[in-house]
ZAZATOR-635889 format. One record per residue: y, x negated, z of N, C-alpha, C in turn; residue in one letter. Coordinates in pm, whole numbers, plus 32768, in hexadecimal, padded with zeros to 4 digits. Atoms other than C-alpha are relative to their C-alpha. Layout:
BEGIN
YXZYXZYXZa
...
REM end
This chain:
BEGIN
8046805D7FA9C88764D67FA07F928049804Bx
806D7FCD7FAEC740650C80557FC47F8B804Cx
804780667FB5C670645081557F72802C8017x
808D7FDC7FF3C4F4644881607FBF7FAF806Fx
804480407F90C40B63F5827F7F70802F8004x
808C7FDD7FF2C29363EB82AF7FC27FAF8070x
803E80457F8FC1AB638883C97F6A801B8002x
80907FF77FEDC039634684067FE27FCB808Cx
801680287F76BFCE633E85757F6E80148028x
80887FF17FCDBE93632C86457FEA808A803Dx
800A7F797FC8BEDF648186E0804D80637FABx
7FAF7F9F8048BFB465AC868380867FC17FDCx
7F8880478030C0D6652C85B0807F8051800Bx
7F8F7FA58016C1BE665685D180827FD58044x
7F8380267FBEC2B565CB86D080427F897FBBx
7FC680728049C2E3647C861F8038802F7F7Ax
7FD17FCC8080C304653884D78083804C8011x
7F8A7FAE7FE3C401662C8568807B7FAA8019x
7F8C80537FDFC4E4652285FC801F7F9B7F90x
7FE8805C806FC4B5643384D8804F80407F90x
7FB37FB78065C52F653983E4808F80148030x
7F7B7FE47FC9C651659184C9805B7F867FFAx
7FAF80798008C6C5642784C880397FE87F74x
7FC780088087C717645D83568066806F7FE5x
7FA97F8B8012C7FF6586839280877FDF7FC2x
7F808026803CC93264C2831F7FF97FF87F68x
801180108090C8A264B981BE7FFC80847FB2x
80047F818048C8A4662C816B80208075805Ax
7FD87F8C7FB1C919678381D77FC680837FCCx
802D7F84803EC85B687D81017F7C8035803Bx
80847FD37FD4C6EB688B81647FBB7F948054x
805A80577FB7C5FD67F4825F7F7380317FECx
808A7FD78013C48767F382337F9F7F9E803Cx
806980587FCEC34D676B82D27F78803B7FE0x
80877FD68023C1DD677982797F9D7FA28043x
806A804D7FBEC0A7670783357F7C80207FBCx
80857FEB8039BF4D66D382A27FA68036806Fx
80487FBD7F96BE8567CA836F7F6F7FD6800Cx
808D80217FE8BD2D67A384057FA380487F9Fx
80537FB78060BCB1689E830380047FC37F75x
7FFD80458080BCFD67A981E9806780367F9Ex
7F957FCE8056BE386851816480857FED8049x
7F7E80177FC0BFAE682081A38039807E803Ex
7FB17F977FC1C07468F6829580927FDA7FEEx
7F768025801DC1E06901822D8061806A8030x
7F937FA67FD9C3286999829D80827FC97FC9x
7F7E80268037C47B699281F1806880618037x
7F957FAA7FCEC5C06A14828580877FD37FCAx
7F76801B8026C7296A2E821980497FC9807Ax
7FBA803E7F8FC7F5694382F780967FF07FE5x
7F7480108025C94B696F8259805D801D8074x
7FA87FD97F92C9DD6A15838D7FC67FE2808Ax
803A80227F7FC9046980849F7FB67F7B7FF5x
804280827FFEC855683F85067F6A80107FE8x
80908000801AC6F367E6849E7FB2801D8080x
804B7FF07F83C67E67CF86097FFD8091802Ex
7FFB7F777FCFC6F4692A86647FB280617FA8x
80487FA8805CC65669C5852F7F687FEF800Ax
808F801C8007C501692085557FBA7FF78088x
803E80127F7CC4CA690486CE7F958069801Dx
80617F947FE4C41A6A5586E27F877FFC7FA3x
806F80088061C33D69FC85B77F977F978026x
805880717FE5C29E68C886547F7180288027x
808A7FDF7FD9C171697786F57FA380207F8Bx
80557FDB8071C0F769E6859D7FC37F857FBAx
802E80798045C0C7687E852A7F987FB68053x
8069804E7FBDBF8967C7857F7FB87FAA7F99x
803F805D805BBF0C669084CE802F7F74801Ex
7FDF808B7FE0BF18651784D680657FC27FA1x
7F9980388058C00164E383B0804F806E7FBAx
7FA77F9E803EC1276590830B80787FBE7FBFx
7F8880308045C25F656C8237806F80678012x
7F917FA37FF6C3B96606823D807E7FC87FC1x
7F878025804AC51765FC81B48079804B8036x
7F7E7FBF7FF8C684664581EF80357FFF7F72x
7FE57FF6808EC6E366C38097809080287FE3x
7F777FE38026C83666C47FF3800C80697F93x
7FF37FA38070C7DE67BA7EDF7F9280697FFCx
806C7FA08017C684685C7EC17FA6800F807Bx
80647FEE7F97C58A68F67FB67F877FA67FE5x
807480598006C47267FD7FFC7FD97FDC808Fx
806A8020805FC365678580417FB7807E7FD1x
804D7F918039C28D68657F667F6F7FD27FECx
808E801C8011C112687D7F467FCE80327F79x
80347FE08084C04A68877E037F697FE67FFCx
808D801A801BBEE8688D7D7F7FF57FB77F7Bx
800A80518079BE7967907C7B7F707FD77FE9x
80868030801FBD4D66EC7BD97FCD7F9D8067x
802D80597F95BD4965F27CF880108042808Ax
7FFE7FB77F83BD5B67037E01808D8029802Ax
7F7D7FD67FD0BE77679A7ECD80557F89802Bx
7FA580677FD0BFA966C87F148087803D8021x
7F7A7FD47FD7C10666E77FA880617F907FDEx
7FA380648034C23D66377F28808E801A8032x
7F6F7FFB7FE9C3A265EA7F92803E7F827FC5x
7FC180708049C4A165007EF580927FEF8027x
7F72801F7FF5C5F864607EFB802E7FCB7F79x
7FCD8035807EC6C4642E7DBE8030806D7FA3x
7FCC7FA48066C72C64D57C7B7FC07FE27F7Ax
803A800C8086C69165157B26806C80247F9Ax
7F927FE4805DC79664F77A147FCF80397F7Ax
80377FC5807BC6AF655B78F37FA9807A801Fx
804E7F8D7FD2C630669079A77FED80687F92x
800A7F968066C67D6786788D7F9B7FDC7F94x
805D802A8069C5BC66BA778E7F7080058032x
80867FFF7FC8C48F669A78757FCC80908010x
80277F737FF1C48C680F78C37FDD803C7F79x
801A7FCC8087C4A2686277507F7A7FCD7FCBx
807F803A802DC37F6776770C7F8A804A803Fx
806B7FB67FBEC2A76829780D7FF3808E7FCBx
80047F768030C308698277927FC280087F75x
803E80038084C2A76922762F7F687FF28009x
8090800D7FE9C15168CF76BF7FC98079804Cx
80267F827FC0C1466A3277547FE97FF08096x
800380117F6FC17769B478B98073804F803Cx
7F997FAD7FC2C2346AA57998802D7FC48085x
7FC7802C7F81C30E6A687ACC8015807A805Ax
7FF27F8F7FA2C3126B447C0280717FEC8064x
7F98801B7F9CC40F6A967CE780897FFE7FBBx
7F847FF0804BC54D6B1B7C478065804D8054x
7F927FB97FBFC6996B7B7CE68069801C7F96x
7FA97FDE8070C76E6C3A7BEE7FC17FCF7F80x
803A803B8078C7376B737AB17FE27F6B8014x
8015808D7FE0C6FF6A267B647F757FE88036x
808780237FD5C5A369937B8580087F95806Bx
800580607F93C55B68DB7CC87FC67F7B7FCEx
802E8085802CC53D67667C7C7F7A7FDA803Fx
807D80227FBCC420674F7D777F88802E7FAEx
806E7FCE8052C34468287C997FF27FB07F7Fx
80058051807AC3A167637B637FBC7F7A801Cx
803D80807FDDC343661E7C117F6A80118018x
808E7FE77FE6C1F966B67C837FB280117F7Dx
80437FEE8081C1A4671B7B1E7FEF7F7B7FB8x
800B8085803BC1E965B87AAB7F917FB08044x
806B80467FB6C10A65287BBD7F7880367FD6x
80807FC18024BFFA661F7B587FD07FDA7F75x
802A802E8085BFF4658579FC7FA37F878008x
805A80727FF0BF34645E7A897F77802A8030x
80877FE47FCEBDC2644F7AD67FF67FE58096x
7FF8801C7F71BE1B63C57C2E8092800D802Bx
7F767FFA7FCFBF4E63D97D0D804F7F887FD0x
7FB8807A8029BFAA62717CBE802280047F6Bx
7FE47FF4808FBF8862A87B46806D80687FE7x
7F9B7F998010C05763E37B69808B7FD18024x
7F7D80367FD8C17163327C2280327F9C7F98x
7FD680608067C17462197B22802C80477F80x
7FD67FAF8074C184631E7A0D808A803B8019x
7F7D7FC97FDBC2A763C27AC3806E7F977FEFx
7F9C806A800CC36062757AD880227FE27F6Ex
7FE9801E808EC33762407962804680727FB6x
7FC97F8C8047C3AA63A07906808F80238029x
7F7D7FD07FD3C4DC63DF79DB806F7F9B7FE3x
7F86804F7FFEC63C636079B1804A8026807Fx
7FC27FE87F7FC701633B7AF07FBC7FAB8069x
803A804E7F93C66C62D27C3B7FBA805E8061x
804C7FAC7FA3C55A636A7D137FA37FA98054x
806280337FA3C4A662EC7E497FB9807A803Cx
80497F897FD5C39463D07ECA7F8D7FE1805Dx
807880017FADC28164177FC37FA2806B7FCDx
80677FA2802BC13F64BC7F517F917FFC8069x
80667FF77F98C04D6534805D7F88804E7FCCx
807B7FB98022BEE4658D80157F927FD68061x
806E801C7FA5BD8C656380AF7FEF7F6A801Bx
800A80917FEDBDA663E6808380607FCE806Dx
7F98802B7FA5BEDE63CF815C808880187FC1x
7F787FF48035C04A639380F980177F917F9Ax
7FD6805E8067C0A562EC7FB1809A7FF88004x
7F7080178000C20262547FC280257FAC7F88x
7FD780478079C2B661E47E8780987FF67FFBx
7F708015800EC40E614A7E67802780087F6Dx
7FD67FED808BC4D761947D2D7FF87F7E7FB1x
802A80728053C49A60AD7C0980647F8D7FFCx
7F9F806E7FFCC5DE5FE47C2B80327FE5808Dx
7FDE801C7F74C5F35FEC7DA5808B802C8028x
7F787FD47FE1C73B60AB7DAD800780438089x
80047FC57F7AC6D5616E7EE47F9B7FB28055x
805880507FAAC62F60C880117F84804E802Bx
80787FC57FC6C4D1610880947FB87F90804Cx
803980687FAAC437604881B77F898036804Ex
80777FE07FB3C2EF6045827580127FCE808Fx
7FFC80277F75C2E6604283F07F748001803Cx
808280087FBEC1C35FE584D1801280038097x
7FFA7FF87F6FC184603A863E7F768012803Bx
80817FF17FBDC0726065873F7FBA80827FD8x
803A7F7D8024C04261D186D37FD280067F6Fx
80247FFB808DC02961868560806D7FCC7FA6x
7FA5802C8068C108616C84308068806B7FE0x
7F987FA5802BC24C620683B4803E7FCB7F80x
7FB680278078C3136202826F8081804E8000x
7F7F7FBF7FF2C4856250825880677FCA7F9Fx
7F88802C8047C5C36243819080537FA6805Bx
7FAC80487FA0C67A61CA82C97FAA7FB88068x
804A804B7F9AC5E860B483A180318022808Cx
7FCD7FD87F7DC6C3613884BC7FAC806E803Fx
80587F987FC9C5C0624D84E57F887FC4804Ax
8077803F7FC6C4BB6151855F80077FE18096x
8007803A7F79C52360B386AE7FE38063806Fx
80137FA27F92C53961E487907F7A80467FFDx
80847FC3800CC3EA625F87107F907F9A8012x
806480677FE5C33C611787597FCD7FB67F87x
802980478078C32C608585F9805F7F8C7FE5x
7FAC806E802DC3AE5F3D856F7FEA7FEE7F6Ax
800B800F8090C3F25EEC84057F977F977FDDx
806E80578028C2B75E57837080107FCF7F71x
7FFA8020808EC3085E5B81FE806E80527FBEx
7FA17FB88056C41C5EB7810A7FC1800B7F76x
803E7FEE8084C3915F4D7FCC805B7FC97F93x
7FB680308073C3FA5EA97E88800F806E7F98x
7FEC7F9C8069C46A5F637D4E7F7C802B7FC1x
80777FC3803CC358604D7CCC7F7F7FE0804Ax
8079801E7FB3C2695FD17DD87FC78080803Bx
80467F8C7FCAC16560CF7E477F9D7FD18069x
805F80237F96C0AC60B67F927FBF80808034x
80467F917FBFBFB2619480437FF77FE28095x
801580057F70BFC461CE81B97F8C805D801Dx
80797FB27FEBBE64623F82097FC47FE68088x
8044800E7F80BD6E624C83257FE57F6D8022x
801D808D7FEABD2760D982F6807D7FAA8006x
7F85804C7FF9BE96607482FA804B80007F7Cx
7FAA800A8075BF7D5FFC81E47FB97FB87F8Fx
803F803B8076BF035FB28086805F80077F8Ax
7FAB80028078BFD25F467F5A7FAC802C7F89x
80497FCC8072BF6260117E2D803C7FD77F7Ax
7FBF8030807AC0605F997D2C80757FA8802Ax
7F9D80617FD5C1385E647D4E808C801D7FCCx
7F757FE78026C2B35E557D2A80237FC77F78x
7FC68036807AC3735E257BE8806E7F9E8025x
7FA0806A7FE4C4705D0D7BC8808E8034800Fx
7F757FD17FFEC5AF5DD47B89801E80458084x
7FDB7FC57F7FC65D5E287CD08097800F8004x
7F707FE57FFCC7B25ECF7CDE801B806A806Bx
7FEC7FA27F93C7DB5F6E7E338092802E8006x
7F7B7FC47FF8C90560547E6780577FB98067x
7FA680467FA4CA255F8D7EFF80488060805Dx
7FB97F9D7FAFCABF60CE7F857FB580208081x
804B7FEF7F84C9A860DC808980447FB48071x
7FC080527F98CA545FC28147808F802E801Cx
7F757FD77FEFCBB1604F8111800880828050x
7FF07F7B7FC5CB7561B7817A7F7D804A8018x
806D7F9F7FFECA32626F812D7F9E7FE98071x
8069801E7FA1C93D61BD8210802E80058091x
7FE27FFF7F71C92761D08389801D7F71802Dx
7FD680887FDCC9D260A584337F917FA78036x
806A80517FC4C897603484EC7F917FDC7F9Ex
8068801B8063C7C6602983AD80157F7A7FBAx
7FFF80788054C76B5EF282E87FCF80267F75x
802B7FF0808BC7505EF0816D7FED7F757FC6x
80238086802FC6A55DC680CD80137F998071x
7FF380597F8EC6B15D31822C808E7FE6802Dx
7F7280167FE1C82E5D4B82408036807B804Ax
7FD57F937FAAC8C65E1E8357808280407FD1x
7F8C7FB88032C9BF5F2C82F3807B7FEC8058x
7F8D80117FA5CA9C5F0B842A80447F7A7FEAx
7FC580858010CACE5D9683F780467FF17F79x
7FBC80038082CB215DC2828680868046800Ax
7F827FB77FF3CC285EC382E280687FB0804Fx
7FA380567FB8CCBF5DD883DF80377F927FA4x
7FD08069805CCCCF5CC682D6806080397F98x
7FA17FBF805DCD765DBC81E7808B80078040x
7F7F7FF87FBACE865DF282EA80427F78800Dx
7FC880887FF5CEB15C7C831B803D7FD47F7Cx
7FC980248083CEE25C4B81A58083804B7FE5x
7F847FB58011CFE95D5F81A180717FC0804Fx
7F9A803F7FACD0A35CB882C0802B7F7A7FC8x
7FE480858036D08B5B62821B806780057F91x
7FA47FF58072D14C5BDF80EB807F804D8024x
7F907FAC7FD9D24E5CA481B680737FAD803Ax
7F8B80457FCBD3AF5C41821A8042804B8072x
7FBF7FB27F99D40D5D58830A7FC37FE38089x
8032800C7F77D3E95D4D8484801980868047x
7FEE7F7C7FC5D3B15EAE85057FF97FFA809Ax
800F7FF77F6ED3C45F1E866F7F6E80188026x
808D7FE37FE4D2625FA686647FB1800D7F7Ex
805E7FEE806FD1335FAF857F7F9D806B8027x
80647F997FE5D04C60D885637FB3801F7F81x
80507FD78074CF44616B847E7FED80968000x
801E7F728009CF0562C883FE7F7480168039x
80857FED7FC3CDE7633E84E07FA3804D7FA4x
803B80757FBFCCCF62F484C07FF47F8B7F9Dx
802680648065CC9E623B837880657F907FEFx
7F9C8069800DCDE261748388800B7FA7807Ax
7FEF80487F82CDB260F384EA7FD77F6E7FF6x
802C808C8009CCE75FB984A0805C7FAE7FA7x
7F9F80468055CDD55F5D8385807D7FDC8051x
7F8880187FAFCEF65F81847C7FE87F96806Ax
802180697F9ECE465EAC858280097F777FBEx
7FF7807E8049CE225D9B847D80907FDB7FE1x
7F73801B801CCF915DBF841C80467FCE807Ex
7FC280297F81CFF85DA4858B7FD87F718024x
802E80887FE5CF225C6C85B680487F9C7FA5x
7FC3805A8060CFB05BD1847A80967FF1800Fx
7F6E80027FF6D11C5C2984C180327FDA808Ax
7FD480187F77D1265BFC863A804F8073803Ax
7FB97F8A7FCFD1C55D55865D7F9F805A804Dx
805B7FB27FABD13B5E4687637FC680797FB8x
80427F878032D0405F5187058011806F8067x
7FF27F8B7FA8D08C60A987957FD4807C7FB5x
80367F84803AD02462118757806580728006x
7FA07F918005D14362F986F87FC280827FCDx
80477F8B8033D04E63E7864C7F717FFC8036x
80867FFB7FC8CF0E645686F57FB180727FC2x
80567F9D803ECDEE650D86547FBB8053806Ax
80487FA67FA6CD66663C87057F6F80077FD0x
808780158033CC0065CD86CD7FA280778011x
80637F967FEDCB3F66F787628001806B7F94x
7FFA7F8D805ACBBA67EC865F80037FE47F6Dx
7FE68017808DCBF8673D85177FC27F7D7FCFx
80398076803DCB45664A8434805E7FC57F99x
7FB080408068CBBA659482FE804780697FABx
7FB57FA38054CCCD6644823D7FED7FE27F6Cx
80188027808CCC62658F80FB7F89804A7FC5x
807F7FD08035CB08662B80DD7FF980947FDDx
800B7F748029CB3F67A780D3802180147F6Dx
7FF27FF28090CB2A68287F6C8085803E7FD3x
7F867FBB802BCC6868FB7F68807C7FBE803Bx
7F8380387FCECDD068847F898031804F8079x
7FD57FAD7F8FCE1869A980737FBB7FD28080x
804C802C7F8ACD0569368160802D7F75802Bx
7FD380877FDFCD7467CA814A808780048047x
7F7C7FF47FC3CEDB682C819C7FF8803A808Dx
80107FC27F7DCE6C690582BF7FD17F9A8068x
803380667FA4CDA667E9835C806B7F97801Cx
7F9980667FF1CEBE66F0831E80718030805Bx
7F957FC97FAECFBC67D783C57FDD7FFE8094x
80247FE87F75CEFC681285037FC07F8A8048x
805080657FBACE2D66DA854780537F90803Dx
7FAF806D7FCCCF4765DC8580806F8034805Bx
7F9C7FD67F9FD019660B86B980617F8D8017x
7F9F806C7FEDD15E654186C880247FED8093x
7FD280227F79D1C86490880880917FD17FF5x
7F73801D8017D342649E87FE80317F898054x
7FD5806D7FA8D36963AC89207FE77F787FC0x
8021807E8042D2C2629A8854804C7FF17F7Cx
7FC480038086D36762F7870780977FEA8004x
7F6D7FF48007D4D66330875B80467F788005x
7FAD80768006D5C4621B86F57FBD7F837FCCx
804B80788027D4B9612E86757FF37FF17F69x
802780238089D481607D852A7F687FF28000x
80917FF47FF9D31660C884DA7FBF7FD67F7Cx
805980198071D21A602B83EE7F87805B8011x
80717FA27FFED1196137839D7F9B7FD27F97x
8069802D805CCFD660B183057FA880757FD7x
80557F988038CF0F619782247F957FBE7FAAx
806C803D804ECDC06151817F801C80077F6Bx
7FE37FEB808DCE2F61DE802F805E80767FF3x
7FB57F868022CF1462DB7F8C7FB9803F7F89x
804A7FBE806BCE4263CC7EC2805D80637FBBx
7FA47F9D8037CF0765077E7E808C7FEF8039x
7F7F801B7FC1D01C64AC7F73803C80758048x
7FC27F887FC6D06066117FE27FFA80018098x
800D7FFE7F6ECFDC65EF814580597F978041x
7FAF806B7FC9D08364A18185809380247FFDx
7F727FE08012D1D265198101802A807A8051x
7FD47F807FCAD1DD6680817C7FE180138094x
80297FEA7F77D139665982CF80107F838056x
7FFE80777FABD10C64F78356808B7FC28008x
7F7D80408001D255645882EB806A805E8039x
7F9F7F9E7FCFD319659683317FFE80088099x
80097FFA7F6ED2986598849880467F8A8040x
7FBA80757FCAD31F643884CD809780147FF8x
7F6F7FE7800DD47A64928445802D806E805Fx
7FDA7F8E7FACD48065DD850080067FDC8094x
800280297F74D43E6524864580537F83801Ax
7F9A80627FE3D555642986217FE47F717FD6x
80178088802FD4C562FB856A807E7FC97FBFx
7F8A8041803CD5D7620385077FE27FD37F73x
802F802B8083D513617183E07F6A801C7FF6x
808F7FEC8019D3C161BF83447FD97FAA7F88x
802F805B8069D31460AC827C7F6B80197FE9x
808C7FE4801FD1CF610C81CE7FBF7F837FC5x
804D80708034D0CD5FFA81987F7380327FE0x
807D7FC68031CFA1606080C77F987F917FEFx
8064806A7FF9CE605F9980F87FB17FED7F80x
804280108081CDE95FC47F918069800D7F91x
7FA27FF18070CE8F5FB47E39801380947FDCx
7FED7F75802CCF1660F17D927F8380357FBAx
80737FC08040CDFA61DD7D34802B80367F78x
7FD77FE08088CE0862087BBB7F9980547FB3x
806A7FBB804ACCBB62A07B4F7FAB8054805Fx
805B7FB17FADCBE363BA7BD77F777FBF8005x
8085803A7FF1CA9163507C5D7F9D80467FA4x
80657FC68058C97963827B627F737FEA8037x
8083801F7FC6C864631B7C4F7FE18050807Ex
80197FAD7F8BC88C64097D74806180757FFFx
7FAD7F897FF9C92C65517DD780817FDA8046x
7F8080297FCACA9A64F97E0A806C803E7FA8x
7F9D7FCD805ECBD565227D397FC2800C7F76x
803F7FE58081CB7C65B37BE8805D7FEE7F88x
7FA3800B8070CCB8659C7B15806F7F9D8021x
7F91805D7FEACDCC649C7AE5807C80498030x
7F887FB57FD9CECF65AF7B17800B80118097x
7FFD7FF67F6FCE6D65BB7C89803F7F868042x
7FDF807E7FC0CECA64517CC980977FE78005x
7F7180147FEBD02063FB7D5780397F987FA1x
7FCD80698058D04562BA7C8C800E80317F71x
7FF67FC98089D00163767B48807680617FF4x
7F897FA98001D10C64747BA7807D7FAD7FEEx
7F8C805A800CD20063547BCD800E7FCD7F72x
7FFD8032808AD1A262C57A78802E806E7FA1x
7FD97F908056D1C4641A79D88096801C800Bx
7F717FEA7FECD31E64437A7180537F937FBEx
7FB5806F803AD38E62EB79FC7FF87FFE7F68x
801580058091D2FD6309789D802880827FBAx
7FE17F7F803BD34F647878677F8780487FC9x
807D7FC48032D1E464BC78097F8A7FAE8034x
8079804C7FE0D07D6455784C7FEA7F997F92x
801A80688062D031630B77A37F737FCB8014x
808980307FFACEDD627877527FF97F718034x
8002808C7FD9CF2C6108777F805B7FEB8079x
7FB280127F86CF9860D078E67FF57F708034x
801A80897FD4CF495F5B78F1807A7FC08042x
7F88803D7FC7D0B15EFD793B801C8030808Ex
7FEE7FCC7F79D0A45FD27A767F937FCE8060x
806A80347FACCF6D5F217AF8801F7F768038x
7FDC80877FD8D00E5DCB7B1B807380058064x
7F967FF57F9BD0D75DB27C6280777FA57FE9x
7F91805A801CD1B75CA77BC8805980307F8Cx
7FAF7FCC806FD2455D837AB1807280598033x
7F917FA67FDFD38C5E467AB27FCE80918006x
80337F778003D2C95F817A5E7FBB80248084x
80427FE97F7FD1F55F5F7B97806A8014806Ex
7F967FF47F9AD32F5F2C7C6C804680877FF7x
7FBF7F7E8012D3CF60647BD67FA680718031x
805F7F9B7FD1D293612E7C1D8001800A8098x
800080027F6ED28E60C37D89808480358037x
7F7D7FCD7FD5D40361097DA9800580997FF4x
80047F6E8012D3CD62697D1E7FAE80408070x
80557FC97F96D2B462A47E1880437FF38089x
7FB780107F82D38D621D7F33806480728013x
7F9F7F937FF8D49C63197EE57FBB8088800Dx
80487F817FFBD3A364317EAD7FC7801B808Bx
80397FF07F7AD30763F18002806B7FFA806Ex
7F9180027FA1D45D63D080A87FE97F9C8070x
801480697F9CD41C6283815480607F8D7FE7x
7FA280708009D4E8614B81957FCF7F987F9Cx
8040805A8061D3F9606380DC7F6F802A7FEEx
808C7FE3801FD2A1607F803A7FC47F877FBBx
8049806E803ED1AF5F637FEC7F6B80227FF6x
80907FF28012D04E5F6B7F607FBC7F78800Ex
805280797FFFCF375E6E7F907FEA7FCE7F71x
8027803A8080CEFB5D807E707F6780037FF4x
80907FF98015CDA25DA27DD57FBD7F7C8025x
803B80837FDFCD635C2C7DFB7FF17FF08097x
800980087F6ECDAA5C497F727F92805B8034x
806C7FA77FD7CCC05D737F937F787FC07FE8x
807E80438020CBA95CB47EE77FE67F8E8064x
800F806D7F9FCBE85B8B7FCC7FDD8036808Ax
801C7FC47F7DCBE25C6E80FF7F6F802B800Bx
808D7FD88000CA8B5CF4809C7FA67F868003x
804B807C7FFCCA055B9A80517F8C7FF87FA0x
806780068067C91E5BEB7F2E80407FD77F7Cx
7FC9801C8085C9485B697DCA802B80817FBCx
7FCB7F878040CA135C5C7CFA7F9980437FA6x
80657FC88059C8EB5C897C0F7F9E805B804Ax
805C7FAF7FB2C8265D2A7D2B8042807B803Dx
7FB67F8D7FCAC92B5E357D74802180657F93x
7FCC7F978057C9735F827CD1809280168022x
7F6E7FF67FEDCAEE5F897CA6803B80687FA3x
7FD97FA38069CAFC60A87BB0807B80538027x
7F937FA47FDCCBED61857C7780887FBB7FFAx
7F8180488008CCF660737C6A801E7FCA7F75x
7FE580428080CCCA5FCC7B167FAD80377F8Dx
80527FC9806BCBD760A47A4F7F967F9D7FD3x
8066805A8036CAF95FD4796C80327F727FEAx
7FC980868016CBDC5EA5796C7FC57F9C8062x
802C806B7FA7CB7A5D597A01806C7FE6806Ax
7F9C80217F99CC245D0E7B4F80387F747FEDx
7FC38085800FCD0E5BE37B637FB67F988050x
803B80707FB5CC965A8E7BD5804C7FEA8082x
REM end
């Protein structure tokens, strides 16, 4: 995952750029970067490793070096960016969000044309450079971006900054969000609309799939209209996105509350208290409490100043370390109670089982009921940096245990009304050592979002299959 942000102002843009990028810190833990188009007609850029520290603390001392009216930046989940390049249409700077699944084939194609790559770590070429080379195949920036969209497999949204201003392009099927904000100082573009309000911007436009706009000195200009196919990632509303953000005009916090209400509607238990795994499970739990009439309380509290998301670090060791230390149990609230614990999803399951649930039992919980706000994750994401193999996924581990081997056809485990699905959930319940375990039905998740199923990417739950009516 990554988050991109750009801004064009009437004065020096550096503070809006700095804070706008920082508002995307929940989307990545590897690198932070910002670049400003300088008064000398070239980009000034800075990239720092943020794996062990916050973006703000790493970049605060760098701010004086930036001077210009527009700039772009990124919180990156994988590669250092933004990067600057020289091309037939002049110097430009690029940052992106997404994943290229046919990267090896594209690199081989360039190498056969005697094109070399310089941004290499070990034997891995930085995707940012590959994208820049694709853009450079066009006679103009817009032609280059359109060429990129036609060549890549996967999903990429990007910002390209040059002497014209900031070109913003949403990926060709709209799987990742990109929105335009407008304020008295100028214009902004962001992955997360939650980055706008405190900086004085309001959402002016949501880019459509493959749409390309230019934010220039004269304002906003559409350079290439949207395509019809739109399949935005449904996981944005479940977990990935910030609660205050809107995607396709639909607020993430309210969707999460509706997810919790649907979970409560299908439940038969009456717990003493309802809670959510901080922070991403809280809104789901609020919805469950509203739907069930049971009180919401906080037996687990996140130590926010020191720890971010335990899902995003690249190594299991790092994820476990964060999961161990960030949640502080409140024994007074836990002891003797039957607790419904709402979670956004179960990906690998290790943190939930080994740290969160264990803390509830260790502090005297009478019962622990897990309610998951999304269906079982069955497929690794092929459109962004997330889980990469099926072997990582908890539900696939359950299927493997029940079948005695990995099987290709898992259709019987996707239907919540089959015996196979019930056995899978029962296995996961025992594996996680909880009293009961229920997942959200896909039809309820789609209803909670409120978009037609055809406009949602549901790959991580059902692969290439059509969702149920």
